[in-house]
VOBA-1610 file (N, C-alpha, C; in pm, whole numbers, padded with zeros to 5 digits, always signed):
BEGIN
Unk-01792-00027+01106Unk-01681-00002+01091Unk-01815-00152+00908Unk-01773-00154+00812Unk-01828-00150+00727Unk-01819-00288+00649Unk-01852-00440+00656Unk-01721-00561+00580Unk-01677-00541+00463Unk-01545-00546+00496Unk-01493-00553+00351Unk-01533-00629+00223Unk-01618-00564+00146Unk-01615-00648+00004Unk-01419-00750-00096Unk-01455-00896-00077Unk-01391-00887-00168Unk-01477-00876-00313Unk-01350-00820-00414Unk-01368-00795-00566Unk-01339-00955-00607Unk-01437-00985-00725Unk-01385-01123-00792Unk-01356-01052-00909Unk-01268-01011-01009Unk-01195-00960-01145Unk-01229-01128-01218Unk-01244-01071-01356Unk-01247-01124-01470Unk-01133-01113-01497Unk-01002-01231-01441Unk-00936-01227-01494Unk-00828-01387-01451Unk-00810-01392-01568Unk-00725-01565-01539Unk-00581-01545-01642Unk-00544-01663-01620Unk-00428-01686-01666Unk-00437-01695-01827Unk-00517-01717-01898Unk-00503-01711-02004Unk-00593-01568-02093Unk-00612-01447-02027Unk-00609-01325-02021Unk-00593-01293-01864Unk-00425-01176-01826Unk-00421-01185-01732Unk-00454-01090-01691Unk-00502-00912-01821Unk-00479-00825-01783Unk-00626-00764-01787Unk-00624-00640-01730Unk-00712-00577-01820Unk-00713-00439-01827Unk-00730-00365-01910Unk-00770-00228-01939Unk-00831-00188-01945Unk-00825-00038-01945Unk-00976+00000-01914Unk-00957+00198-01872Unk-01015+00233-01961Unk-01091+00458-01871Unk-01222+00443-01806Unk-01211+00503-01748Unk-01327+00517-01653Unk-01365+00668-01632Unk-01496+00692-01639Unk-01556+00858-01638Unk-01713+00829-01580Unk-01713+00896-01432Unk-01788+00827-01346Unk-01825+01025-01305Unk-01982+01005-01260Unk-02009+01111-01198Unk-01901+01079-01057Unk-01916+01013-01021Unk-01841+01018-00894Unk-01790+00847-00798Unk-01689+00815-00787Unk-01688+00724-00746Unk-01746+00657-00654Unk-01797+00474-00649Unk-01913+00452-00565Unk-01858+00320-00489Unk-01769+00223-00550Unk-01734+00088-00478Unk-01663+00127-00392Unk-01821+00034-00308Unk-01722+00055-00160Unk-01557+00012-00112Unk-01550+00021+00008Unk-01409-00072+00084Unk-01438-00157+00036Unk-01326-00212-00067Unk-01322-00374-00118Unk-01121-00419-00116Unk-01134-00524-00155Unk-00983-00571-00189Unk-00996-00686-00308Unk-00934-00693-00364Unk-00855-00836-00491Unk-00816-00871-00449Unk-00743-01042-00567Unk-00634-01073-00548Unk-00590-01040-00673Unk-00580-00938-00719Unk-00518-00892-00826Unk-00474-00768-00818Unk-00325-00702-00920Unk-00258-00579-00823Unk-00323-00525-00993Unk-00333-00333-00924Unk-00377-00262-00981Unk-00359-00166-00994Unk-00301-00038-01067Unk-00275+00075-01155Unk-00424+00170-01118Unk-00441+00252-01090Unk-00519+00364-01091Unk-00409+00503-01090Unk-00457+00483-01160Unk-00456+00681-01311Unk-00576+00754-01271Unk-00536+00908-01163Unk-00615+00990-01174Unk-00631+01054-01292Unk-00719+01139-01345Unk-00679+01248-01473Unk-00719+01363-01448Unk-00879+01274-01370Unk-00991+01400-01348Unk-01031+01396-01208Unk-01018+01484-01114Unk-01126+01421-00898Unk-01025+01427-00855Unk-01116+01488-00713Unk-01043+01524-00631Unk-01145+01447-00528Unk-01051+01420-00436Unk-01148+01294-00290Unk-01067+01283-00200Unk-01133+01165-00170Unk-01012+01075+00003Unk-00991+00926-00055Unk-00879+00896-00039Unk-00876+00761-00021Unk-00785+00708+00064Unk-00874+00563+00071Unk-00840+00489+00189Unk-00802+00355+00105Unk-00646+00348+00143Unk-00544+00183+00107Unk-00477+00195+00229Unk-00546+00025+00282Unk-00455-00041+00447Unk-00497+00018+00472Unk-00430+00126+00578Unk-00408+00187+00707Unk-00477+00356+00676Unk-00371+00411+00549Unk-00355+00549+00532Unk-00490+00603+00450Unk-00516+00710+00473Unk-00633+00797+00495Unk-00548+00938+00358Unk-00603+01000+00295Unk-00487+01074+00289Unk-00592+01118+00148Unk-00576+01279+00110Unk-00653+01339+00019Unk-00633+01221-00197Unk-00723+01248-00246Unk-00619+01277-00393Unk-00703+01297-00520Unk-00587+01348-00614Unk-00600+01475-00696Unk-00532+01428-00742Unk-00590+01511-00939Unk-00569+01439-01062Unk-00451+01462-01068Unk-00364+01396-01172Unk-00230+01317-01155Unk-00117+01249-01102Unk-00253+01215-00949Unk-00236+01144-00939Unk-00221+00960-00954Unk-00124+00893-00925Unk-00110+00693-00945Unk-00086+00646-00860Unk-00140+00556-00871Unk-00100+00403-00745Unk-00096+00303-00756Unk-00005+00232-00741Unk+00005+00079-00752Unk-00019-00005-00614Unk-00157-00077-00610Unk-00177-00112-00504Unk-00148-00287-00554Unk-00135-00347-00383Unk-00073-00444-00405Unk-00187-00530-00406Unk-00135-00685-00437Unk-00245-00842-00368Unk-00318-00798-00243Unk-00511-00774-00272Unk-00519-00863-00127Unk-00577-00716-00018Unk-00431-00614-00089Unk-00422-00433+00024Unk-00608-00384-00003Unk-00716-00383+00103Unk-00767-00337+00090Unk-00749-00179+00048Unk-00829-00105-00019Unk-00902+00004-00037Unk-01004+00098-00099Unk-01020+00204-00101Unk-01140+00283-00143Unk-01108+00408-00217Unk-01196+00469-00277Unk-01212+00616-00338Unk-01334+00627-00299Unk-01352+00783-00228Unk-01398+00857-00208Unk-01404+00982-00233Unk-01477+01034-00356Unk-01518+01143-00438Unk-01562+01268-00318Unk-01541+01385-00306Unk-01532+01534-00256Unk-01706+01527-00271Unk-01754+01610-00145Unk-01854+01557-00180Unk-01945+01668-00286Unk-01889+01762-00368Unk-01900+01873-00460Unk-01982+01765-00597Unk-01955+01629-00597Unk-01966+01507-00665Unk-02061+01484-00719Unk-02102+01526-00539Unk-02261+01399-00512Unk-02307+01494-00505Unk-02343+01592-00541Unk-02424+01673-00516Unk-02591+01717-00660Unk-02574+01623-00808Unk-02577+01630-00916Unk-02556+01806-00964Unk-02642+01772-01122Unk-02648+01899-01262Unk-02506+01899-01142Unk-02406+01868-01198Unk-02242+01929-01235Unk-02224+01898-01306Unk-02046+01964-01347Unk-01987+01913-01467Unk-01897+01819-01406Unk-01884+01797-01280Unk-01770+01746-01225Unk-01794+01609-01254Unk-01652+01505-01288Unk-01631+01455-01333Unk-01499+01344-01305Unk-01493+01251-01239Unk-01417+01112-01202Unk-01320+01066-01321Unk-01225+01080-01343Unk-01168+01006-01503Unk-01069+00922-01502Unk-00999+00834-01557Unk-00886+00862-01548Unk-00893+00680-01595Unk-00748+00561-01567Unk-00734+00441-01643Unk-00742+00271-01497Unk-00756+00295-01572Unk-00772+00154-01466Unk-00663-00006-01461Unk-00608-00072-01459Unk-00489-00164-01511Unk-00503-00264-01393Unk-00576-00369-01429Unk-00617-00477-01303Unk-00509-00632-01384Unk-00419-00673-01340Unk-00310-00785-01394Unk-00286-00828-01245Unk-00301-01029-01330Unk-00268-01127-01221Unk-00210-01144-01093Unk-00201-01159-01013Unk-00077-01207-00916Unk+00066-01265-00935Unk-00034-01381-00984Unk+00086-01436-01060Unk+00176-01430-01188Unk+00134-01311-01188Unk+00184-01270-01348Unk+00356-01311-01396Unk+00342-01329-01457Unk+00491-01428-01520Unk+00599-01405-01413Unk+00484-01405-01301Unk+00587-01569-01181Unk+00731-01585-01145Unk+00768-01711-01283Unk+00820-01788-01279Unk+00974-01664-01286Unk+00949-01601-01439Unk+01079-01462-01415Unk+01037-01346-01341Unk+00938-01300-01323Unk+00990-01240-01242Unk+01030-01277-01034Unk+01094-01383-01033Unk+01142-01487-00942Unk+01262-01491-00950Unk+01282-01525-01074Unk+01425-01597-01067Unk+01513-01539-01210Unk+01463-01395-01266Unk+01565-01418-01376Unk+01604-01204-01313Unk+01732-01220-01342Unk+01754-01123-01288Unk+01728-00972-01358Unk+01712-00976-01483Unk+01647-00865-01544Unk+01557-00833-01470Unk+01462-00908-01355Unk+01299-00850-01372Unk+01317-00771-01149Unk+01486-00785-01121Unk+01523-00803-00990Unk+01444-00673-01025Unk+01412-00541-00977Unk+01324-00471-00966Unk+01154-00368-00944Unk+01156-00519-01097Unk+00959-00540-01104Unk+00952-00602-00960Unk+01002-00701-00930Unk+00967-00785-00890Unk+01006-00645-00691Unk+01101-00606-00741Unk+01052-00552-00543Unk+00971-00424-00559Unk+00930-00347-00666Unk+00844-00282-00680Unk+00714-00385-00711Unk+00635-00482-00720Unk+00524-00561-00662Unk+00512-00579-00525Unk+00672-00646-00458Unk+00714-00672-00265Unk+00622-00538-00205Unk+00680-00414-00334Unk+00653-00322-00210Unk+00494-00280-00236Unk+00419-00317-00355Unk+00305-00242-00358Unk+00167-00313-00224Unk+00233-00463-00154Unk+00190-00486-00075Unk+00138-00365+00016Unk+00220-00253+00047Unk+00170-00159+00163Unk+00117-00038+00029Unk+00124-00029-00082Unk+00025+00070-00169Unk+00149+00152-00195Unk+00201+00195-00362Unk+00265+00320-00380Unk+00225+00399-00422Unk+00223+00508-00354Unk+00220+00634-00519Unk+00335+00703-00568Unk+00271+00736-00667Unk+00345+00825-00788Unk+00279+00992-00789Unk+00358+01012-00801Unk+00286+01204-00819Unk+00330+01156-01011Unk+00177+01182-01094Unk+00205+01100-01230Unk+00251+01192-01257Unk+00261+01352-01236Unk+00211+01455-01291Unk+00362+01544-01367Unk+00440+01413-01206Unk+00592+01490-01190Unk+00696+01351-01269Unk+00579+01275-01385Unk+00624+01185-01469Unk+00556+01112-01626Unk+00591+01231-01661Unk+00489+01265-01824Unk+00487+01138-01881Unk+00571+01106-01931Unk+00637+00947-02058Unk+00496+00869-01934Unk+00563+00888-01827Unk+00478+00738-01710Unk+00336+00751-01735Unk+00271+00879-01732Unk+00146+00862-01758Unk+00089+00892-01868Unk+00229+00942-02022Unk+00136+00910-02171Unk+00090+00757-02183Unk+00204+00679-02103Unk+00214+00473-02156Unk+00046+00450-02113Unk+00028+00516-01960Unk-00072+00369-01889Unk-00193+00462-01989Unk-00180+00597-02097Unk-00297+00628-02159Unk-00316+00512-02269Unk-00221+00482-02249Unk-00284+00416-02435Unk-00269+00333-02386Unk-00244+00216-02269Unk-00177+00059-02305Unk-00419+00009-02313Unk-00514+00127-02278Unk-00617+00024-02275Unk-00665+00045-02452Unk-00623+00107-02577Unk-00577+00101-02680Unk-00575-00017-02768Unk-00445-00104-02680Unk-00399-00157-02746Unk-00451-00358-02725Unk-00437-00451-02767Unk-00465-00579-02717Unk-00351-00633-02751Unk-00397-00786-02668Unk-00347-00874-02702Unk-00126-00863-02686Unk-00028-00888-02741Unk+00078-00871-02757Unk+00090-00689-02701Unk+00070-00622-02836Unk+00099-00482-02829Unk+00094-00423-02644Unk-00064-00527-02634Unk-00098-00502-02452Unk+00032-00475-02356Unk+00025-00634-02378Unk+00129-00718-02265Unk+00302-00607-02252Unk+00336-00597-02426Unk+00460-00526-02434Unk+00437-00392-02338Unk+00359-00315-02367Unk+00371-00167-02260Unk+00376-00231-02184Unk+00246-00303-02117Unk+00223-00344-01992Unk+00342-00340-01902Unk+00500-00417-01929Unk+00621-00450-01911Unk+00659-00328-01892Unk+00675-00227-02055Unk+00720-00120-02062Unk+00687-00003-01923Unk+00565+00021-01815Unk+00529+00037-01743Unk+00521-00004-01596Unk+00559-00134-01541Unk+00581-00192-01486Unk+00801-00133-01474Unk+00873-00106-01557Unk+01017-00139-01584Unk+00986+00034-01547Unk+00872+00135-01627Unk+00937+00304-01618Unk+00876+00252-01430Unk+00780+00255-01395Unk+00772+00228-01191Unk+00859+00161-01183Unk+00941+00077-01187Unk+01016+00042-01090Unk+01165+00082-01152Unk+01145+00196-01210Unk+01307+00279-01228Unk+01297+00431-01142Unk+01177+00462-01083Unk+01081+00577-01053Unk+01168+00601-00893Unk+01293+00645-00820Unk+01355+00641-00719Unk+01260+00685-00613Unk+01190+00820-00659Unk+01114+00870-00511Unk+00947+00809-00516Unk+00917+00736-00576Unk+00745+00669-00578Unk+00764+00650-00346Unk+00663+00672-00393Unk+00613+00633-00166Unk+00486+00540-00198Unk+00576+00460-00049Unk+00425+00325+00003Unk+00337+00476+00101Unk+00298+00333+00104Unk+00150+00405+00174Unk+00112+00353+00236Unk+00097+00251+00319Unk+00047+00176+00437Unk+00194+00143+00523Unk+00112+00187+00642Unk+00251+00055+00708Unk+00285-00023+00694Unk+00387-00072+00756Unk+00440-00246+00761Unk+00385-00313+00850Unk+00266-00300+00885Unk+00199-00410+00963Unk+00102-00465+00803Unk+00099-00390+00661Unk+00059-00440+00598Unk+00100-00475+00428Unk+00268-00527+00527Unk+00343-00620+00434Unk+00304-00758+00411Unk+00383-00804+00290Unk+00278-00942+00252Unk+00457-01028+00308Unk+00425-01087+00409Unk+00559-01146+00434Unk+00526-01278+00392Unk+00565-01291+00217Unk+00592-01337+00212Unk+00749-01360+00107Unk+00781-01214+00048Unk+00902-01176+00053Unk+01020-01153+00214Unk+00991-01234+00280Unk+01076-01257+00330Unk+01132-01463+00344Unk+01218-01440+00233Unk+01260-01590+00199Unk+01402-01632+00229Unk+01430-01527+00331Unk+01518-01616+00379Unk+01446-01696+00569Unk+01556-01787+00591Unk+01520-01894+00756Unk+01523-01721+00853Unk+01633-01719+00870Unk+01686-01599+00926Unk+01567-01416+00923Unk+01535-01365+00826Unk+01463-01310+00825Unk+01293-01358+00914Unk+01246-01485+00858Unk+01124-01472+00879Unk+01148-01559+01055Unk+01248-01583+01116Unk+01320-01618+01213Unk+01244-01440+01331Unk+01376-01361+01215Unk+01286-01272+01300Unk+01186-01179+01258Unk+01094-01180+01202Unk+00997-01093+01178Unk+00863-01228+01285Unk+00877-01321+01297Unk+00786-01378+01421Unk+00815-01311+01541Unk+00929-01326+01559Unk+00983-01244+01682Unk+00948-01111+01685Unk+00904-01075+01613Unk+00895-00915+01598Unk+00788-00891+01630Unk+00665-00979+01532Unk+00512-01015+01560Unk+00461-01044+01696Unk+00582-01131+01808Unk+00517-01109+01906Unk+00551-01034+01954Unk+00617-00970+01976Unk+00674-00849+02106Unk+00696-00665+02073Unk+00609-00672+01966Unk+00607-00582+01888Unk+00593-00436+01998Unk+00547-00482+02104Unk+00447-00402+02167Unk+00552-00398+02319Unk+00624-00390+02309Unk+00731-00413+02420Unk+00911-00340+02369Unk+00920-00247+02508Unk+01064-00238+02445Unk+01189-00334+02384Unk+01174-00353+02290Unk+01300-00465+02217Unk+01441-00388+02156Unk+01488-00374+02249Unk+01625-00359+02206Unk+01722-00327+02089Unk+01828-00314+02021Unk+01896-00320+01891Unk+01986-00411+01940Unk+02027-00411+02061Unk+02131-00519+02120Unk+02043-00667+02176Unk+01961-00631+02174Unk+01843-00801+02141Unk+01775-00814+02010Unk+01774-00766+01932Unk+01711-00857+01855Unk+01827-00884+01738Unk+01964-00791+01714Unk+02082-00823+01699Unk+02100-01002+01749Unk+02136-00977+01883Unk+02183-01048+01946Unk+02116-01244+01890Unk+01897-01190+01894Unk+01810-01313+01879Unk+01854-01315+01677Unk+01896-01228+01610Unk+01935-01295+01460Unk+02122-01321+01387Unk+02199-01353+01567Unk+02352-01369+01595Unk+02386-01337+01450Unk+02407-01209+01530Unk+02459-01035+01404Unk+02458-00950+01518Unk+02580-00886+01507Unk+02638-00736+01589Unk+02514-00647+01567Unk+02518-00540+01586Unk+02387-00458+01612Unk+02419-00378+01454Unk+02525-00355+01369Unk+02620-00319+01288Unk+02586-00358+01141Unk+02544-00477+01158Unk+02522-00593+01038Unk+02408-00611+00996Unk+02317-00574+01140Unk+02221-00676+01167Unk+02122-00546+01082Unk+02203-00388+01115Unk+02050-00306+01085Unk+02077-00304+00977Unk+02223-00318+00864Unk+02239-00370+00723Unk+02116-00447+00620Unk+02171-00517+00663Unk+02025-00700+00703Unk+01946-00627+00684Unk+01874-00580+00807Unk+01718-00584+00849Unk+01627-00463+00717Unk+01717-00344+00709Unk+01705-00310+00643Unk+01716-00305+00434Unk+01753-00425+00399Unk+01800-00434+00297Unk+01686-00545+00303Unk+01665-00566+00375Unk+01477-00717+00305Unk+01408-00608+00369Unk+01359-00497+00433Unk+01222-00458+00458Unk+01229-00312+00392Unk+01373-00247+00380Unk+01318-00121+00304Unk+01333-00006+00477Unk+01370-00035+00607Unk+01304+00046+00661Unk+01468+00045+00802Unk+01464+00136+00857Unk+01544+00087+01002Unk+01417+00013+01055Unk+01534-00077+01179Unk+01457-00140+01261Unk+01345-00027+01318Unk+01424+00092+01360Unk+01311+00148+01513Unk+01179+00208+01394Unk+01186+00191+01269Unk+01058+00281+01207Unk+00984+00136+01211Unk+01031+00087+01116Unk+00976-00055+01120Unk+00896-00083+01225Unk+00983-00079+01388Unk+00870-00148+01492Unk+00747-00036+01516Unk+00811+00165+01519Unk+00727+00198+01455Unk+00566+00184+01383Unk+00586+00138+01283Unk+00509+00114+01168Unk+00402+00043+01239Unk+00474-00103+01350Unk+00402-00206+01345Unk+00355-00151+01416Unk+00365-00089+01555Unk+00236-00043+01658Unk+00160+00073+01578Unk+00144+00178+01517Unk-00024+00152+01488Unk-00025+00149+01405Unk-00027+00040+01262Unk-00015-00018+01221Unk-00137-00138+01317Unk-00112-00208+01476Unk-00180-00297+01601Unk-00336-00115+01582Unk-00212+00024+01658Unk-00326+00090+01664Unk-00480+00098+01592Unk-00457+00128+01458Unk-00524+00086+01401Unk-00617-00002+01413Unk-00550-00096+01413Unk-00723-00230+01441Unk-00726-00153+01578Unk-00702-00168+01719Unk-00773-00108+01802Unk-00884-00031+01835Unk-00820+00046+01775Unk-00902+00170+01741Unk-01070+00161+01682Unk-01025+00071+01605Unk-01188-00013+01493Unk-01244-00095+01639Unk-01153-00146+01698Unk-01236-00310+01737Unk-01271-00267+01915Unk-01193-00210+02001Unk-01217-00204+02169Unk-01240-00069+02108Unk-01323-00040+02250Unk-01429+00112+02334Unk-01324+00125+02382Unk-01152+00266+02394Unk-01064+00252+02511Unk-01077+00337+02422Unk-01009+00444+02563Unk-00962+00542+02521Unk-00799+00556+02488Unk-00711+00705+02451Unk-00595+00645+02315Unk-00500+00670+02420Unk-00496+00712+02586Unk-00401+00694+02662Unk-00363+00559+02620Unk-00478+00468+02741Unk-00430+00315+02734Unk-00397+00290+02615Unk-00453+00211+02511Unk-00420+00227+02384Unk-00321+00215+02353Unk-00309+00366+02317Unk-00076+00360+02344Unk-00070+00292+02456Unk-00041+00338+02487Unk-00038+00191+02590Unk+00020+00038+02612Unk-00090+00026+02489Unk-00125-00076+02520Unk+00000-00167+02348Unk+00015-00043+02306Unk+00042-00086+02180Unk+00190-00040+02178Unk+00258-00066+02308Unk+00373+00036+02321Unk+00452+00137+02310Unk+00373+00266+02383Unk+00427+00382+02359Unk+00448+00424+02467Unk+00528+00497+02524Unk+00623+00516+02642Unk+00494+00713+02684Unk+00452+00722+02609Unk+00413+00830+02621Unk+00250+00906+02505Unk+00212+00961+02580Unk+00031+00936+02467Unk+00100+01073+02360Unk+00174+01176+02408Unk+00267+01256+02296Unk+00273+01210+02204Unk+00407+01090+02202Unk+00506+00989+02102Unk+00389+00951+01988Unk+00295+00883+02096Unk+00238+00780+01985Unk+00142+00851+01909Unk+00056+00995+01910Unk-00006+01068+01901Unk+00052+01168+01745Unk+00164+01165+01810Unk+00294+01259+01698Unk+00292+01095+01605Unk+00336+01021+01658Unk+00363+00942+01536Unk+00264+00857+01460Unk+00107+00878+01484Unk-00011+00761+01450Unk+00017+00941+01342Unk+00019+01036+01334Unk-00091+01141+01253Unk+00073+01163+01140Unk+00125+01083+01179Unk+00314+01102+01084Unk+00252+01036+01022Unk+00237+00882+00995Unk+00194+00759+00967Unk+00041+00743+00857Unk+00004+00843+00962Unk-00186+00821+00828Unk-00253+00982+00823Unk-00204+01065+00843Unk-00221+01180+00820Unk-00345+01184+00939Unk-00373+01200+00959Unk-00480+01178+01165Unk-00438+01221+01273Unk-00495+01255+01335Unk-00504+01239+01505Unk-00545+01072+01509Unk-00580+00950+01597Unk-00581+00898+01655Unk-00775+00836+01706Unk-00846+01017+01664Unk-00983+01051+01706Unk-01024+01061+01580Unk-00991+01178+01494Unk-00999+01164+01372Unk-00978+00984+01284Unk-00901+00926+01302Unk-00894+00830+01247Unk-01053+00736+01234Unk-01041+00706+01425Unk-01135+00626+01454Unk-01324+00670+01370Unk-01349+00795+01401Unk-01419+00847+01369Unk-01462+00816+01248Unk-01365+00831+01117Unk-01350+00785+00940Unk-01379+00692+00888Unk-01315+00608+01003Unk-01354+00455+00929Unk-01496+00384+01001Unk-01533+00481+01122Unk-01627+00424+01194Unk-01705+00419+01067Unk-01705+00605+01050Unk-01853+00597+00930Unk-01856+00580+00780Unk-01729+00522+00758Unk-01739+00396+00588Unk-01885+00376+00560
//
């Protein structure tokens, strides 16, 4: 697998936002990450997107919010690389610094939905923009603005995104930014899970560890992570499996057991549900980047 490039963007506190249209024959930038958040709107184009540990297709109308330091890569379909074609990839990119309005976002209740949105984006967020014409329209206007008008329009975009209830997170919880866990209890729980998620952890055990009854723990855990305890553990195991597929030359059966799955059929089913590919396909595609 090729090294992941650390992209340095020309964004500073005096210029915290960069918005532009793009019009390419095809996407060319390699697998990379940057400390800034990024919004990508695909107006025209088709291909495959690599985001965190997710690989899936993109098409016209897709909209992504990519969190700080989350690896990503857009690969246009083969037809775009043939030359002498009218095919283009077009759209809008918005990049903004990770500490944008940090104090307001983290301290004022007016921004709680935007704060949650930015935390979720550590795994990447997908919006079917064709279903949200207002959001699409706002994004296409922002490169045409500047100064305070551009910042005000950008806040309206974040507000609109934060109020979209059926947005979808993309990568598994293995890519969640751990800074979202801002209480001593959840820090303790996450530290325990990070050390033990490949073995069988019962709900009773983890609830007792957190000094809570099972019902209270389930509510608390989902409020902090957005997932049930069971699904969170599965995501951690799949995230670990993605790493092992690229780092170790071991069979799928051995790998599934190493990640904490009791049966290879359960592993294969869960892996495909989370990544869209069976383990062997994922390994082949990622190693050929």
